[in-house]
PyMOL Python script that loads the backbone (N, CA, C, O; Angstrom):
from pymol import cmd

cmd.read_pdbstr("""\
ATOM      1  N   MET A   1     -11.131  -3.490 -17.775  1.00  0.00           N
ATOM      2  CA  MET A   1     -12.222  -2.869 -16.637  1.00  0.00           C
ATOM      3  C   MET A   1     -13.296  -2.606 -17.338  1.00  0.00           C
ATOM      4  O   MET A   1     -13.330  -2.266 -18.520  1.00  0.00           O
ATOM      5  N   ASP A   2     -14.324  -2.787 -16.495  1.00  0.00           N
ATOM      6  CA  ASP A   2     -15.622  -2.169 -16.680  1.00  0.00           C
ATOM      7  C   ASP A   2     -16.046  -0.759 -16.456  1.00  0.00           C
ATOM      8  O   ASP A   2     -15.257  -0.428 -15.571  1.00  0.00           O
ATOM      9  N   LYS A   3     -16.654   0.091 -16.651  1.00  0.00           N
ATOM     10  CA  LYS A   3     -16.741   1.336 -16.554  1.00  0.00           C
ATOM     11  C   LYS A   3     -18.082   1.693 -16.169  1.00  0.00           C
ATOM     12  O   LYS A   3     -19.098   1.509 -16.840  1.00  0.00           O
ATOM     13  N   VAL A   4     -18.010   2.136 -15.209  1.00  0.00           N
ATOM     14  CA  VAL A   4     -18.943   2.968 -14.513  1.00  0.00           C
ATOM     15  C   VAL A   4     -19.136   3.975 -14.395  1.00  0.00           C
ATOM     16  O   VAL A   4     -18.222   4.727 -14.733  1.00  0.00           O
ATOM     17  N   GLN A   5     -20.067   4.429 -14.003  1.00  0.00           N
ATOM     18  CA  GLN A   5     -20.123   6.603 -13.848  1.00  0.00           C
ATOM     19  C   GLN A   5     -20.423   6.791 -12.405  1.00  0.00           C
ATOM     20  O   GLN A   5     -21.133   6.047 -11.727  1.00  0.00           O
ATOM     21  N   ILE A   6     -19.773   7.927 -11.984  1.00  0.00           N
ATOM     22  CA  ILE A   6     -20.129   8.035 -10.386  1.00  0.00           C
ATOM     23  C   ILE A   6     -20.309   9.607 -10.920  1.00  0.00           C
ATOM     24  O   ILE A   6     -20.074   9.936 -12.083  1.00  0.00           O
ATOM     25  N   ASN A   7     -20.617  10.227 -10.215  1.00  0.00           N
ATOM     26  CA  ASN A   7     -21.242  11.314  -9.565  1.00  0.00           C
ATOM     27  C   ASN A   7     -20.494  12.163  -8.464  1.00  0.00           C
ATOM     28  O   ASN A   7     -20.291  11.657  -7.361  1.00  0.00           O
ATOM     29  N   VAL A   8     -20.136  13.279  -8.712  1.00  0.00           N
ATOM     30  CA  VAL A   8     -19.669  13.832  -8.113  1.00  0.00           C
ATOM     31  C   VAL A   8     -19.875  15.435  -7.751  1.00  0.00           C
ATOM     32  O   VAL A   8     -19.597  16.149  -8.714  1.00  0.00           O
ATOM     33  N   ARG A   9     -20.329  16.199  -6.496  1.00  0.00           N
ATOM     34  CA  ARG A   9     -20.008  17.435  -6.526  1.00  0.00           C
ATOM     35  C   ARG A   9     -18.747  18.231  -5.982  1.00  0.00           C
ATOM     36  O   ARG A   9     -18.313  18.161  -4.832  1.00  0.00           O
ATOM     37  N   VAL A  10     -18.297  18.912  -6.898  1.00  0.00           N
ATOM     38  CA  VAL A  10     -17.041  19.527  -6.611  1.00  0.00           C
ATOM     39  C   VAL A  10     -17.078  21.276  -6.529  1.00  0.00           C
ATOM     40  O   VAL A  10     -18.026  21.804  -7.110  1.00  0.00           O
ATOM     41  N   ASP A  11     -16.436  21.856  -6.080  1.00  0.00           N
ATOM     42  CA  ASP A  11     -16.576  23.092  -6.357  1.00  0.00           C
ATOM     43  C   ASP A  11     -15.925  23.848  -7.705  1.00  0.00           C
ATOM     44  O   ASP A  11     -14.887  23.534  -8.289  1.00  0.00           O
ATOM     45  N   ALA A  12     -16.932  25.039  -8.050  1.00  0.00           N
ATOM     46  CA  ALA A  12     -16.466  24.974  -9.443  1.00  0.00           C
ATOM     47  C   ALA A  12     -15.302  25.541  -9.628  1.00  0.00           C
ATOM     48  O   ALA A  12     -15.158  25.801 -10.823  1.00  0.00           O
ATOM     49  N   ALA A  13     -14.164  25.933  -8.816  1.00  0.00           N
ATOM     50  CA  ALA A  13     -12.943  26.883  -9.143  1.00  0.00           C
ATOM     51  C   ALA A  13     -12.308  25.310  -9.377  1.00  0.00           C
ATOM     52  O   ALA A  13     -11.698  25.236 -10.444  1.00  0.00           O
ATOM     53  N   VAL A  14     -12.331  24.129  -8.644  1.00  0.00           N
ATOM     54  CA  VAL A  14     -11.801  23.046  -9.049  1.00  0.00           C
ATOM     55  C   VAL A  14     -12.249  22.465 -10.434  1.00  0.00           C
ATOM     56  O   VAL A  14     -11.574  21.758 -11.182  1.00  0.00           O
ATOM     57  N   LYS A  15     -13.251  22.815 -10.576  1.00  0.00           N
ATOM     58  CA  LYS A  15     -13.713  21.980 -12.233  1.00  0.00           C
ATOM     59  C   LYS A  15     -13.286  23.043 -13.059  1.00  0.00           C
ATOM     60  O   LYS A  15     -13.581  22.962 -14.252  1.00  0.00           O
ATOM     61  N   ASP A  16     -12.697  23.950 -12.693  1.00  0.00           N
ATOM     62  CA  ASP A  16     -12.318  24.968 -13.334  1.00  0.00           C
ATOM     63  C   ASP A  16     -10.822  24.903 -14.172  1.00  0.00           C
ATOM     64  O   ASP A  16     -10.452  25.083 -15.332  1.00  0.00           O
ATOM     65  N   ALA A  17     -10.228  24.553 -12.933  1.00  0.00           N
ATOM     66  CA  ALA A  17      -8.620  24.135 -12.982  1.00  0.00           C
ATOM     67  C   ALA A  17      -8.447  23.095 -13.328  1.00  0.00           C
ATOM     68  O   ALA A  17      -7.332  23.067 -13.849  1.00  0.00           O
ATOM     69  N   VAL A  18      -9.311  21.311 -13.384  1.00  0.00           N
ATOM     70  CA  VAL A  18      -9.084  20.227 -13.485  1.00  0.00           C
ATOM     71  C   VAL A  18      -9.262  20.719 -15.199  1.00  0.00           C
ATOM     72  O   VAL A  18      -8.475  20.251 -16.020  1.00  0.00           O
ATOM     73  N   GLU A  19     -10.385  21.718 -15.648  1.00  0.00           N
ATOM     74  CA  GLU A  19     -10.396  21.603 -16.813  1.00  0.00           C
ATOM     75  C   GLU A  19      -8.857  22.391 -18.183  1.00  0.00           C
ATOM     76  O   GLU A  19      -8.304  21.996 -19.209  1.00  0.00           O
ATOM     77  N   GLY A  20      -8.802  23.599 -17.302  1.00  0.00           N
ATOM     78  CA  GLY A  20      -7.572  24.249 -17.764  1.00  0.00           C
ATOM     79  C   GLY A  20      -6.420  23.617 -17.848  1.00  0.00           C
ATOM     80  O   GLY A  20      -5.592  24.009 -18.670  1.00  0.00           O
ATOM     81  N   TYR A  21      -6.136  22.450 -16.960  1.00  0.00           N
ATOM     82  CA  TYR A  21      -5.040  21.757 -17.339  1.00  0.00           C
ATOM     83  C   TYR A  21      -5.401  20.782 -18.206  1.00  0.00           C
ATOM     84  O   TYR A  21      -4.632  20.428 -19.099  1.00  0.00           O
ATOM     85  N   CYS A  22      -6.740  20.183 -18.021  1.00  0.00           N
ATOM     86  CA  CYS A  22      -6.628  19.406 -19.402  1.00  0.00           C
ATOM     87  C   CYS A  22      -6.733  19.576 -20.808  1.00  0.00           C
ATOM     88  O   CYS A  22      -5.957  19.354 -21.738  1.00  0.00           O
ATOM     89  N   LYS A  23      -8.032  20.081 -20.720  1.00  0.00           N
ATOM     90  CA  LYS A  23      -8.201  20.801 -22.587  1.00  0.00           C
ATOM     91  C   LYS A  23      -6.761  21.110 -23.177  1.00  0.00           C
ATOM     92  O   LYS A  23      -6.294  20.306 -23.983  1.00  0.00           O
ATOM     93  N   PRO A  24      -6.021  22.253 -22.812  1.00  0.00           N
ATOM     94  CA  PRO A  24      -4.745  22.365 -23.481  1.00  0.00           C
ATOM     95  C   PRO A  24      -3.366  21.023 -23.548  1.00  0.00           C
ATOM     96  O   PRO A  24      -2.244  21.148 -24.039  1.00  0.00           O
ATOM     97  N   ARG A  25      -3.774  20.201 -23.092  1.00  0.00           N
ATOM     98  CA  ARG A  25      -2.657  19.371 -22.840  1.00  0.00           C
ATOM     99  C   ARG A  25      -3.094  17.894 -23.566  1.00  0.00           C
ATOM    100  O   ARG A  25      -2.293  16.976 -23.745  1.00  0.00           O
ATOM    101  N   GLY A  26      -5.147  17.841 -24.108  1.00  0.00           N
ATOM    102  CA  GLY A  26      -4.999  17.318 -24.818  1.00  0.00           C
ATOM    103  C   GLY A  26      -5.952  15.820 -23.821  1.00  0.00           C
ATOM    104  O   GLY A  26      -6.802  15.022 -24.216  1.00  0.00           O
ATOM    105  N   VAL A  27      -5.337  15.988 -22.564  1.00  0.00           N
ATOM    106  CA  VAL A  27      -6.183  15.064 -21.700  1.00  0.00           C
ATOM    107  C   VAL A  27      -7.824  14.982 -21.287  1.00  0.00           C
ATOM    108  O   VAL A  27      -8.536  15.879 -20.835  1.00  0.00           O
ATOM    109  N   ALA A  28      -8.052  14.031 -21.503  1.00  0.00           N
ATOM    110  CA  ALA A  28      -9.267  13.797 -20.912  1.00  0.00           C
ATOM    111  C   ALA A  28      -9.772  13.362 -19.391  1.00  0.00           C
ATOM    112  O   ALA A  28      -9.286  12.448 -18.726  1.00  0.00           O
ATOM    113  N   MET A  29     -11.050  14.386 -18.933  1.00  0.00           N
ATOM    114  CA  MET A  29     -11.231  14.614 -18.074  1.00  0.00           C
ATOM    115  C   MET A  29     -11.683  13.085 -17.385  1.00  0.00           C
ATOM    116  O   MET A  29     -11.308  12.992 -16.216  1.00  0.00           O
ATOM    117  N   ASN A  30     -12.053  12.481 -17.647  1.00  0.00           N
ATOM    118  CA  ASN A  30     -12.346  11.237 -17.164  1.00  0.00           C
ATOM    119  C   ASN A  30     -10.845  10.397 -16.655  1.00  0.00           C
ATOM    120  O   ASN A  30     -10.674   9.824 -15.578  1.00  0.00           O
ATOM    121  N   HIS A  31      -9.969  10.518 -17.663  1.00  0.00           N
ATOM    122  CA  HIS A  31      -8.609   9.632 -17.356  1.00  0.00           C
ATOM    123  C   HIS A  31      -7.926  10.317 -16.258  1.00  0.00           C
ATOM    124  O   HIS A  31      -7.255   9.683 -15.444  1.00  0.00           O
ATOM    125  N   PHE A  32      -8.134  12.142 -16.181  1.00  0.00           N
ATOM    126  CA  PHE A  32      -7.568  12.513 -15.128  1.00  0.00           C
ATOM    127  C   PHE A  32      -8.102  12.144 -14.266  1.00  0.00           C
ATOM    128  O   PHE A  32      -7.418  11.607 -13.395  1.00  0.00           O
ATOM    129  N   VAL A  33      -9.406  12.229 -14.089  1.00  0.00           N
ATOM    130  CA  VAL A  33     -10.099  11.347 -12.620  1.00  0.00           C
ATOM    131  C   VAL A  33      -9.724  10.871 -12.233  1.00  0.00           C
ATOM    132  O   VAL A  33      -9.378  11.023 -11.061  1.00  0.00           O
ATOM    133  N   GLN A  34      -9.503   9.914 -12.943  1.00  0.00           N
ATOM    134  CA  GLN A  34      -9.388   8.348 -12.582  1.00  0.00           C
ATOM    135  C   GLN A  34      -7.992   8.201 -12.579  1.00  0.00           C
ATOM    136  O   GLN A  34      -7.741   7.035 -12.886  1.00  0.00           O
ATOM    137  N   GLU A  35      -7.140   8.738 -12.409  1.00  0.00           N
ATOM    138  CA  GLU A  35      -6.019   8.379 -12.284  1.00  0.00           C
ATOM    139  C   GLU A  35      -5.488   9.682 -11.015  1.00  0.00           C
ATOM    140  O   GLU A  35      -4.373   9.615 -10.498  1.00  0.00           O
ATOM    141  N   ALA A  36      -6.131  10.401 -10.791  1.00  0.00           N
ATOM    142  CA  ALA A  36      -5.845  10.828  -9.410  1.00  0.00           C
ATOM    143  C   ALA A  36      -6.607  10.301  -7.907  1.00  0.00           C
ATOM    144  O   ALA A  36      -6.278  10.460  -6.731  1.00  0.00           O
ATOM    145  N   LEU A  37      -8.045   9.444  -8.714  1.00  0.00           N
ATOM    146  CA  LEU A  37      -8.566   8.644  -7.223  1.00  0.00           C
ATOM    147  C   LEU A  37      -7.608   7.553  -7.229  1.00  0.00           C
ATOM    148  O   LEU A  37      -7.259   7.277  -6.081  1.00  0.00           O
ATOM    149  N   LEU A  38      -7.104   6.893  -8.052  1.00  0.00           N
ATOM    150  CA  LEU A  38      -6.032   6.038  -7.887  1.00  0.00           C
ATOM    151  C   LEU A  38      -4.420   6.332  -7.278  1.00  0.00           C
ATOM    152  O   LEU A  38      -3.810   5.599  -6.500  1.00  0.00           O
ATOM    153  N   ASP A  39      -4.049   7.326  -7.739  1.00  0.00           N
ATOM    154  CA  ASP A  39      -3.114   7.761  -7.180  1.00  0.00           C
ATOM    155  C   ASP A  39      -3.091   7.924  -5.220  1.00  0.00           C
ATOM    156  O   ASP A  39      -2.318   7.510  -4.356  1.00  0.00           O
ATOM    157  N   ARG A  40      -4.636   8.911  -5.190  1.00  0.00           N
ATOM    158  CA  ARG A  40      -4.795   8.970  -4.233  1.00  0.00           C
ATOM    159  C   ARG A  40      -5.004   7.764  -2.783  1.00  0.00           C
ATOM    160  O   ARG A  40      -4.757   7.925  -1.588  1.00  0.00           O
ATOM    161  N   LEU A  41      -5.543   6.597  -3.519  1.00  0.00           N
ATOM    162  CA  LEU A  41      -5.700   5.181  -3.138  1.00  0.00           C
ATOM    163  C   LEU A  41      -4.527   4.620  -2.468  1.00  0.00           C
ATOM    164  O   LEU A  41      -4.453   4.222  -1.305  1.00  0.00           O
ATOM    165  N   GLU A  42      -3.520   4.649  -3.468  1.00  0.00           N
ATOM    166  CA  GLU A  42      -2.530   4.520  -3.605  1.00  0.00           C
ATOM    167  C   GLU A  42      -1.445   5.222  -2.098  1.00  0.00           C
ATOM    168  O   GLU A  42      -0.652   4.691  -1.320  1.00  0.00           O
ATOM    169  N   GLU A  43      -1.934   6.553  -2.267  1.00  0.00           N
ATOM    170  CA  GLU A  43      -1.634   6.545  -0.720  1.00  0.00           C
ATOM    171  C   GLU A  43      -1.711   6.527   0.799  1.00  0.00           C
ATOM    172  O   GLU A  43      -1.020   6.518   1.818  1.00  0.00           O
ATOM    173  N   PHE A  44      -2.798   6.526   0.405  1.00  0.00           N
ATOM    174  CA  PHE A  44      -3.934   5.490   1.508  1.00  0.00           C
ATOM    175  C   PHE A  44      -2.976   4.285   2.010  1.00  0.00           C
ATOM    176  O   PHE A  44      -2.519   4.095   3.138  1.00  0.00           O
ATOM    177  N   GLU A  45      -2.836   3.638   0.993  1.00  0.00           N
ATOM    178  CA  GLU A  45      -2.359   2.261   0.742  1.00  0.00           C
ATOM    179  C   GLU A  45      -0.761   2.224   1.883  1.00  0.00           C
ATOM    180  O   GLU A  45      -0.496   1.510   2.850  1.00  0.00           O
ATOM    181  N   ASP A  46       0.119   3.474   1.119  1.00  0.00           N
ATOM    182  CA  ASP A  46       1.306   3.814   1.598  1.00  0.00           C
ATOM    183  C   ASP A  46       1.261   3.883   3.139  1.00  0.00           C
ATOM    184  O   ASP A  46       1.732   3.207   4.055  1.00  0.00           O
ATOM    185  N   ILE A  47       0.409   5.109   3.024  1.00  0.00           N
ATOM    186  CA  ILE A  47      -0.116   5.764   4.708  1.00  0.00           C
ATOM    187  C   ILE A  47       0.150   4.291   5.583  1.00  0.00           C
ATOM    188  O   ILE A  47       1.108   4.085   6.328  1.00  0.00           O
ATOM    189  N   GLU A  48      -0.636   3.618   5.368  1.00  0.00           N
ATOM    190  CA  GLU A  48      -1.038   2.150   6.046  1.00  0.00           C
ATOM    191  C   GLU A  48       0.292   1.157   6.218  1.00  0.00           C
ATOM    192  O   GLU A  48       0.466   0.482   7.233  1.00  0.00           O
ATOM    193  N   ASP A  49       1.090   1.163   5.225  1.00  0.00           N
ATOM    194  CA  ASP A  49       2.274   0.517   5.342  1.00  0.00           C
ATOM    195  C   ASP A  49       3.221   1.484   6.056  1.00  0.00           C
ATOM    196  O   ASP A  49       3.946   0.857   6.827  1.00  0.00           O
ATOM    197  N   LEU A  50       3.436   2.670   6.059  1.00  0.00           N
ATOM    198  CA  LEU A  50       4.251   3.384   7.089  1.00  0.00           C
ATOM    199  C   LEU A  50       3.555   3.265   8.280  1.00  0.00           C
ATOM    200  O   LEU A  50       4.205   3.863   9.137  1.00  0.00           O
ATOM    201  N   LYS A  51       2.885   2.945   8.593  1.00  0.00           N
ATOM    202  CA  LYS A  51       2.401   3.163  10.235  1.00  0.00           C
ATOM    203  C   LYS A  51       2.813   1.650  11.082  1.00  0.00           C
ATOM    204  O   LYS A  51       2.926   1.380  12.278  1.00  0.00           O
ATOM    205  N   LYS A  52       2.962   0.871   9.854  1.00  0.00           N
ATOM    206  CA  LYS A  52       3.326  -0.783  10.044  1.00  0.00           C
ATOM    207  C   LYS A  52       4.897  -0.757  10.418  1.00  0.00           C
ATOM    208  O   LYS A  52       5.494  -1.446  11.246  1.00  0.00           O
ATOM    209  N   ILE A  53       5.309   0.094   9.686  1.00  0.00           N
ATOM    210  CA  ILE A  53       6.976   0.030   9.793  1.00  0.00           C
ATOM    211  C   ILE A  53       7.492   0.809  10.673  1.00  0.00           C
ATOM    212  O   ILE A  53       8.596   0.503  11.123  1.00  0.00           O
ATOM    213  N   ARG A  54       6.934   1.813  11.062  1.00  0.00           N
ATOM    214  CA  ARG A  54       6.998   2.753  11.901  1.00  0.00           C
ATOM    215  C   ARG A  54       8.081   2.277  13.315  1.00  0.00           C
ATOM    216  O   ARG A  54       9.062   2.777  13.865  1.00  0.00           O
ATOM    217  N   HIS A  55       6.974   0.627  13.549  1.00  0.00           N
ATOM    218  CA  HIS A  55       7.539   0.206  14.614  1.00  0.00           C
ATOM    219  C   HIS A  55       8.587  -0.549  14.571  1.00  0.00           C
ATOM    220  O   HIS A  55       9.103  -0.801  15.660  1.00  0.00           O
ATOM    221  N   GLU A  56       9.044  -0.974  13.669  1.00  0.00           N
ATOM    222  CA  GLU A  56      10.173  -2.272  13.186  1.00  0.00           C
ATOM    223  C   GLU A  56      11.440  -1.649  13.819  1.00  0.00           C
ATOM    224  O   GLU A  56      11.688  -0.443  13.791  1.00  0.00           O
ATOM    225  N   PRO A  57      12.306  -2.705  14.458  1.00  0.00           N
ATOM    226  CA  PRO A  57      13.594  -2.322  14.951  1.00  0.00           C
ATOM    227  C   PRO A  57      14.112  -1.568  14.008  1.00  0.00           C
ATOM    228  O   PRO A  57      13.669  -1.610  12.860  1.00  0.00           O
ATOM    229  N   THR A  58      15.413  -0.545  14.467  1.00  0.00           N
ATOM    230  CA  THR A  58      16.244   0.194  13.503  1.00  0.00           C
ATOM    231  C   THR A  58      17.664  -0.007  13.566  1.00  0.00           C
ATOM    232  O   THR A  58      17.960  -0.631  14.586  1.00  0.00           O
ATOM    233  N   ARG A  59      18.839   0.350  12.717  1.00  0.00           N
ATOM    234  CA  ARG A  59      20.026   0.350  13.615  1.00  0.00           C
ATOM    235  C   ARG A  59      20.850   1.213  12.797  1.00  0.00           C
ATOM    236  O   ARG A  59      20.821   1.485  11.596  1.00  0.00           O
ATOM    237  N   PRO A  60      21.548   1.553  13.698  1.00  0.00           N
ATOM    238  CA  PRO A  60      22.747   3.009  13.499  1.00  0.00           C
ATOM    239  C   PRO A  60      22.993   3.146  12.090  1.00  0.00           C
ATOM    240  O   PRO A  60      23.268   2.083  11.533  1.00  0.00           O
ATOM    241  N   LEU A  61      22.965   4.248  11.311  1.00  0.00           N
ATOM    242  CA  LEU A  61      23.432   4.167  10.120  1.00  0.00           C
ATOM    243  C   LEU A  61      25.311   3.552  10.269  1.00  0.00           C
ATOM    244  O   LEU A  61      25.559   2.533   9.625  1.00  0.00           O
ATOM    245  N   ALA A  62      26.020   3.934  10.760  1.00  0.00           N
ATOM    246  CA  ALA A  62      27.262   3.399  10.940  1.00  0.00           C
ATOM    247  C   ALA A  62      27.892   1.867  10.857  1.00  0.00           C
ATOM    248  O   ALA A  62      28.855   1.213  10.456  1.00  0.00           O
ATOM    249  N   GLU A  63      26.454   1.782  11.625  1.00  0.00           N
ATOM    250  CA  GLU A  63      26.784  -0.068  11.560  1.00  0.00           C
ATOM    251  C   GLU A  63      26.446  -0.577  10.046  1.00  0.00           C
ATOM    252  O   GLU A  63      27.176  -1.252   9.321  1.00  0.00           O
ATOM    253  N   VAL A  64      25.448  -0.189   9.833  1.00  0.00           N
ATOM    254  CA  VAL A  64      25.272  -0.950   7.979  1.00  0.00           C
ATOM    255  C   VAL A  64      25.962  -0.382   6.896  1.00  0.00           C
ATOM    256  O   VAL A  64      25.778  -0.731   5.729  1.00  0.00           O
ATOM    257  N   LEU A  65      26.934   0.685   7.339  1.00  0.00           N
ATOM    258  CA  LEU A  65      27.880   1.203   6.432  1.00  0.00           C
ATOM    259  C   LEU A  65      29.324   0.020   6.803  1.00  0.00           C
ATOM    260  O   LEU A  65      29.777  -0.719   5.928  1.00  0.00           O
ATOM    261  N   ARG A  66      29.657   0.040   7.685  1.00  0.00           N
ATOM    262  CA  ARG A  66      30.599  -0.771   8.120  1.00  0.00           C
ATOM    263  C   ARG A  66      30.309  -2.198   7.794  1.00  0.00           C
ATOM    264  O   ARG A  66      31.160  -2.853   7.192  1.00  0.00           O
ATOM    265  N   GLU A  67      28.972  -2.821   8.206  1.00  0.00           N
ATOM    266  CA  GLU A  67      28.642  -4.316   7.451  1.00  0.00           C
ATOM    267  C   GLU A  67      28.563  -3.611   5.962  1.00  0.00           C
ATOM    268  O   GLU A  67      28.734  -4.668   5.354  1.00  0.00           O
ATOM    269  N   LEU A  68      28.462  -2.833   5.121  1.00  0.00           N
ATOM    270  CA  LEU A  68      28.634  -3.319   4.023  1.00  0.00           C
ATOM    271  C   LEU A  68      30.300  -2.553   3.476  1.00  0.00           C
ATOM    272  O   LEU A  68      30.755  -2.334   2.353  1.00  0.00           O
ATOM    273  N   ALA A  69      30.637  -2.409   4.324  1.00  0.00           N
ATOM    274  CA  ALA A  69      32.323  -2.100   3.800  1.00  0.00           C
ATOM    275  C   ALA A  69      32.671  -3.355   4.353  1.00  0.00           C
ATOM    276  O   ALA A  69      33.560  -3.730   3.588  1.00  0.00           O
ATOM    277  N   ILE A  70      32.518  -4.267   5.235  1.00  0.00           N
ATOM    278  CA  ILE A  70      33.018  -5.776   5.014  1.00  0.00           C
ATOM    279  C   ILE A  70      32.626  -6.445   3.877  1.00  0.00           C
ATOM    280  O   ILE A  70      33.226  -7.404   3.392  1.00  0.00           O
ATOM    281  N   ASP A  71      31.400  -5.831   3.358  1.00  0.00           N
ATOM    282  CA  ASP A  71      30.983  -7.237   2.717  1.00  0.00           C
ATOM    283  C   ASP A  71      31.464  -6.722   1.273  1.00  0.00           C
ATOM    284  O   ASP A  71      31.348  -7.463   0.297  1.00  0.00           O
ATOM    285  N   GLY A  72      32.115  -5.179   1.144  1.00  0.00           N
ATOM    286  CA  GLY A  72      32.548  -5.397  -0.010  1.00  0.00           C
ATOM    287  C   GLY A  72      31.746  -4.488  -0.946  1.00  0.00           C
ATOM    288  O   GLY A  72      32.287  -4.007  -1.942  1.00  0.00           O
ATOM    289  N   ALA A  73      30.233  -4.199  -0.590  1.00  0.00           N
ATOM    290  CA  ALA A  73      29.057  -3.757  -1.480  1.00  0.00           C
ATOM    291  C   ALA A  73      29.970  -2.175  -1.317  1.00  0.00           C
ATOM    292  O   ALA A  73      29.351  -1.414  -2.061  1.00  0.00           O
ATOM    293  N   LEU A  74      30.779  -1.631  -0.876  1.00  0.00           N
ATOM    294  CA  LEU A  74      30.641   0.141  -0.531  1.00  0.00           C
ATOM    295  C   LEU A  74      32.625  -0.062  -0.633  1.00  0.00           C
ATOM    296  O   LEU A  74      33.355   0.915  -0.469  1.00  0.00           O
TER     297      LEU A  74
END
""", "prot")
cmd.dss("prot")
cmd.show_as("cartoon", "prot")
cmd.util.cbc("prot")
cmd.orient("prot")
């Protein structure tokens, strides 16, 4: 993956907190920030997926359990 630089302004307390987490653990701040950004993007994707499935039909749990018992899964 090609690396590019981005510049952001963050609150000094946030920067201090990130450094305070990374330094003692030997984690590069670049890696920490990249992983945090990727995690946040995945959360946004998950939220969109939830919005889509929220309107799917549902079944009562008792019905599902009966079906599983009949199939021998339980």
